[in-house]
N, C-alpha and C positions, 0 to 999 in steps of 0.2 A: 601235425608236425611239419609236413611239407609246406602248408600255407604259412605257418609261422616263419619258416626259413625264407620263403619268397617275400613275405612282408618285410622281414629284416633286411633283405637284399635291396628292396625298393627304398626303404628309409635310408639305408647306407648310401645308395646312389644319390638321393636328394641331398643328404648331408655333405657328401664329398664334392658336390657340384657337377654331377654327371649331366650331360647335355640331353635335351629332348629335341628331337628333330621331327618336323611334320611338313606335309605338303598339302596344299589346298585341293579341292575338287578340280579335276581336269588339269592339274599341274603336272609337268613332266616328272617321271619317276627319278628321284634323286636318291642319294644314299648318304647316310651318316657314318660316323666312326664305328668300328667294331664294338659290340656291346661288352666284350670280355666276360660274357656269361661263363659260369663254371659248371662242369658236370659233377654233381654230387656223388659221393661214394655209394649212397643208397638210391641210385637212379631207378625210378619206376615208370617214367614216361617212355612210350614206344609209339611206333607208327600206328599200331593197332588200337591203342587206347587214347592217343592224343593227335598225332600228326595227320592221319588220314582225315579225320573230322575237321581239324583246323584248316587244312588246305581245301577241303570241299566247301566249307562255309565262307572262307575269306579270299581264296585265290583262284579257284578254278572257274569262277564266273568270267574271267578274262584270260587267265594263263592256262588254257587247256588246248590240246591239239584238236579238240572237237569244235573250238570256236574259230570262226573265219571272218575276215574283213571287219566290218563295223561292230560285229558282236564281240570283238576283242577289246573294244573301247580304248584303243591306242596301245595295247600291250604288244611288244615286239613279237613277231611270229615265231621266233626261235626260243622264246622264254616260256616254257611250259612246265607245269608241276604236276603232271598226271601220274607220275610213278615215283616210288620211293628212291629209285636210282637217280632220277633227275633232281630230286630235292637234295639228296646227299651230294651230288656234284655241284649244286648251286648254293650250298649252305652258307658260305661266306657272304654272298650277295644278298641272300634272304635275311641274314642277320643284320646287315647294314641298312635294310629297308623296312623291316617289320618287327624285329625282336627288341627285347629290353634286357639289360644286365647292369652290373655295377658301374660301367663307364658311360653308357648311353641308353636312351630310350628312343628308338627309331620308329617313327609313325608315318613314314612316307606311303606305305602300302598297308592295306588297300586304301586307295584314295577316295573311296565312297563307301556308303553303308551297304552291308553291315561291316562294322569295324571291331577288331578284337578288344577285349578288356585289357587293362594293365596286367592283370594276373595271367591272362592268356599269352600276352607278349613276353612276360617273364618266363613262362613255361616253354614258349617257343625258343627263347634264347638258351635255356637249360638243355632242352632236347637237342638242339643243333650242336651245342658244345659237347654233347656226348656222342656226336657223330650221326645223329638222326637214326637211332636204332630201330630195327624191325619191331 
């Protein structure tokens, strides 16, 4: 059911002319428009079953307090996603760089492999729209 809803959302975004924003490897982090992702009434995504793994796979390689200097690969030292609280505080910025929704698909981050699938980006947008719940 959830995958059908996300696929419909993806097709609706394409049909309505939603933008897709990307950056190349090594390009400075840019941001696109808000995705306008919607929190569904039957929200099942949480930090425990989605967010933690997403950020471990795709973000903490650069955006971690544990990374210093060149290991950050250009990530600003103040932009870290080690905790749920930090993610919740930065959810608008994350949405504009890595999430997908009906208005936009933002693929600026991560700017190197591994990169999230479209389904994961749609789930990120949905989870952030719900406030990035625990």
